[in-house]
N, C-alpha and C positions, 0 to 999 in steps of 0.2 A: 702731793701726788695722791694721798689717800682721799682728799676731797674730790679730785677728778675721777678717781676710780669709783667712788660711791655714786657720783652723779651719773657716770656711764652705766653702772649696773642698774640703777633705778630706771634710767631711760630704756634699757633693754629688757626689763623684767615686767611681769604682769602687775596689774594694779594692787594686788595684795602684798607686794613686797614691802618690807619695812626693816628698819635697823635701829639699834641703839648704839651710841658711840661713847666709848670709855676713853677719856683723856687723862693724862697725868696732871698737868698744871693748867691746861687750856691754852690761851694765847690769842693772837690777833685773828685767827680763823674760826674761833669758837662760834660766833654768830652764824657764819656760813655753814658750819657743821649742823647747827641747830635747825637750819632750814631743811635738813634731810632726815632728822629724827632726834629723839630725846638725847641730850648730852649729859653724861655723868662724869664727875672728876674725882680722881683719887686724892688729890692734894687739897687741903683746906686753905682758906684765904690767909691764915696767919703764916703759912709756909711759902706763900707766893712771892714775897718781896725779894729784893736783892741784898738787903742789909745783913749784918752779922746775926742779929736776933732771929730773923726769918730763916737763915741757913741753919742755925742751931736747932730751931724748932722743927725744921724739916728732918734734920739728921737724927735728933734725939727723941722726938716725940711723934711727929706726924707719921713718918714711914713705919717705925716698928710698932706703934700702938694704934693710931687712928686709921691708917689706910686699910689694914686687915679688917677692921670693924666695918668700914664703909663698903669694902668689897663683899663682905659677908651679907650685908643688907641687900646689896644689888643682886647677889646670887640667889637669894630667896625669891626675889621678883622675877628673875630670868627663868627660874625653874617653873614658876607658874605660867610664864609666857611660852614655855617649851621652845626655847631658842634652838634653831636648826644648825647654825654654823658659828664658830668663833674664828674671826679673821684678825690676826695680829700683824700690824703694819711695820714690824721691826723684829729683828732677832734678839732684842734686848729686853723682852718682856717675860723672860723665863720664870721670874719669881711669881708671876700671876698664873702661869699655865697649869700648875697642879690643881689649883682650885677650879679654874675654868673648865678643865678636862672632866670634872665631875658632873657637868651639865649633860654629859652623855651624847654629845654631838661632835662631829669632826672639828679638828683644829687645823687651820691653815696659817702658816707664817710666811709673810712676804719679806724676803731678806734683802736689805739695802746695804749690807755691810760686807766687806771683805774680811779675811782672817784677822788682819791687824785690828780693825774696829770691833770685830766679834770678841776679841780678847780684851781690848782696852775698855770697852763699855759694858762688859759683863763680868760678874764673878764666875769662878769656875763652876760653882753649883748652878747658877742661873743659866749658863750656856748649856750645861748638861741637861737641865730641865727642858729648855727649848728643843733640844735634839730628841729627848725622850717623849715629850707629850705632843709633838707636832705630827699630824697625819700626813700632811703634804706641804712641800715648800714651793713658793714662787721665788725665783732668783732674778735680779735685775740685769745680770750680764752673764756671759759664759765664764768669766773669771770667778764670779760668786758661785756658779754651779760647781766649778772645780774645787773651790775651797770647802764647800759642803761635802763633797765626795771624800775629800781628804779627812774630814771630821767623822766619816763613817756613815753618811746618809746614802742609802742606795740610789742609784741614778734614776730609777723609775719613780722615785718619790719627789723628784725635782722637775719643775717646769720653768723654763725661762720666760719671764714676763718683764720686759724692760720698762723704763719710764716712757710715757707716751703723752701726746697732746690731744685734747678734745677736738681741736680743729686747727688747721694751718692758719697762722696769723696773716693778715694782708701784708704785702711787701711795703716797707717804709723807705722812702728815699733817704739815702745817706746824708745828703746836704741839708735836707729839711730837718731831720732829727738832730744833726750836729749843731745846727744853728740854735735850736731850742735848748739843748744841753749846755752849750757854751754860754748862753744867757743865764741859765740857772747857776752855773758854777763860776760865773764871772771870768770866763776865759776869752782870749782874743777870738774874734770871728774866724772861722775856718780852721780852728785848732784840730789837729789829727789826734784822735783818742785811741789809746790802747787800754782796754778794760779787763779787769779780773773781778770775780765775784765769789763770795763765800764768807762764812763767819771767820773772824780772825782767830785761827787755831793753827798750830804747827802743821797739822795734817794738810791744810789748804795751801800752805806755802806762801803766806804773805811776805815773809822775809826774802824768799826767792824773787818775788815780784819787785820788791824794792831794790834788790841787788841788780836785777835785770834793768830796771829803769835807770839806775846809776850808770850802767854800761852803755845804754842807748842814748842817754840825754844829749851827748855831744856828737853823736853820729847821725842823728836824724835832723833834717832841715826843719827849723821852727816854722810856725808854732806847733808844738806837740805837748800832750799831757798824758799822764798815767793815772788811771782811776781805779780805786779799789772800792767795791760795793760790798756791804755786809757788816753786821754788828760785831761787837767785841766779846766773843765768848771766852776769850782768855785775856783779861784786862792787862796782865803783866806783859804778855807778848805784844799786845797792841801798843803799849807805851814804848816798848823796845823798838818795834818796827817804825813807829813815828819818829822816834829819836834818831834812828839810823837814816831815815829820809832827810831829816834836818842836817845830820852830819855830812851827808853827801851833797848838801846844798840843792836839794830837790824841792824845796818849799814852794817854788812857783810852778813846778811841773807835776808834783805828786799830790793827788787829792784822795782823801778817805771820805767817801760819801755816806757811810753808814748804811743802815737798812732803808730801802726805798720801796714805795708801793708800786712803782712802774719800772722795774728793771728792763723791761722790753724796750723802752725808749732809749735807755743808755746803751743797750746792746746794738740797737739800730743805728745809733750815732757813732759807733766804733768802727774803725777800719779793721781792727783785729781784736778778738776776744781770746785772752790767754788763760788757760786753766792750769794753774801752777801747782795743783795738788800732788803731793807725794804718793798718796793712795786715793783711789777714787773708784767706787763700785760701778758707776755708770757715767754720771755728770749731767745733771739736770740743766746746768748752766750751758753746756755745749749744745744740748737739745734746743733750748729756747733761743739761744743766739743763732744757731744754725738754721732754725726755722725761719728766721728773718733774713736769711741769705748772707750772713756774715761769716767770714772764715774764722775757724777756731783752731788753736794749737793746744796740745796736751803733751804731757810726758808719757812716753811708752811704759815706763815703770809703774805708772798709776794703774794700768791693766784694764780696768773697766771701760774706759772710753773707746777702746779698740772695737767694740761692737758697733759704734756709731761713726767713727772717723776713719778716713782712709789712712793708709800707712804714711803717706806724704805729710800728713798733719800731726803725726806722732813724733815728738822730739826724742831722739835716741838716748841722749845722756841726761840724767836727772841733775841738772845744775843750771844756774842762772845764765852762764855764758852760752850754753847751747840754746836755751830759749831765746836769748837776746839775738843770736845769729839767725834763728828761724823767723823771728819777728822782723828783723831788719831786711831779710830777703824778701818777705812778702810786701813790706812797705816800699821796697825798691822796684817791685814788679806788680803794680796795681792791677793789671789785667789778669795776672795769675791769681791774685787775691780774690778778684771778683768771680773768676771761674770756679775756684774752690767753694766760695760761698753759694753760688748757684747750684753746684752739684750736691752740696750738703743739704740745701733746702729740698731739692728733688728727692734725695734719698729719704729724708724724714717724711715727706709727703707719701712716699710709697711704703715705708716700713714701720713707722713709729706713730701711727695714729690710733686713737681709742677704738675705732670700729673693729679693727683686727684683734686687739689684745683683750678687750672686754669679752668678745666671743670666746677667746681661749680660756679666760678665767671662768666664765659661766659653764663652759663645757667640762672643765676639770672639777668644778664644784658639784655639778650634777652627777658626775661619776662617783664622787665621794659620798654623796647623799644616798645613792642607791646601791652602794657596795654591800 
């Protein structure tokens, strides 16, 4: 999302616009960020691995000792450059904001987290710093706006800026995409796919997806398959949900695809995309799948997706049985599924494109710069 936002701002700004990008560890998008401006990283190479030594180095040495020194050197350069705005793409950067605030420019925080995540991924002191040192907040949904107000942020300091797309993707024929995905996954031709996407974490509900698959496996006419896309952010939970899939004898029906470079193809190949998140501030998955004209189901308790989805696509009860019933109903009524997919694509084209929201961001920033 940050990458698309920066590309949109650059395209809409005058030729003198420039930015520097501060990342924690970097990652697979680092080269793309570097095409927009110089990239700095807080974490050194020794702390970037996934092994025990790397984790200990990060926890005991890199964060408390080396990261503040790196940030201090960066601050010296940014003062010389006379940076005009600090934009934090998460409300979990509170430990950095006291120093960045000394640059003497406005600080904007784009909040992609609901109250649960604000507290889970922040210390109390870091969350307090984010609230104290941010001049204006962008919130990705009305639910996030509400949670910020509960935390004491005045309503006039919050602007809703949801996830958006740079452009509407071309429609992809379901059968064509399904044939390609079935070949990749070595599934029987014509297999009906129900797909979910997200890193494997309790928050995203992979356990609910596996339970749902177990309930549906013998209700749906074969061939059918259940596909989870996304990496294992919680390895212990990933082992448990895979073991549960085996226990339910879903080995031939349940696939864990891991992180993929082209999730849009898998969304396009799916009859239904199920967002099983227990809490979700907006749902980028719903946005990308819906833009392809595929029907999406979410739990109403997740809150954030209500900005994007109609009430009929929000599952009232947060449990696998309720999601299974909603999935089965759409599978049994394919014309209704297609209708919902078309309506969602039309809504995204009208309300969730970069042109509208980049303008909103720039207007708010101009007001802050001239306050």
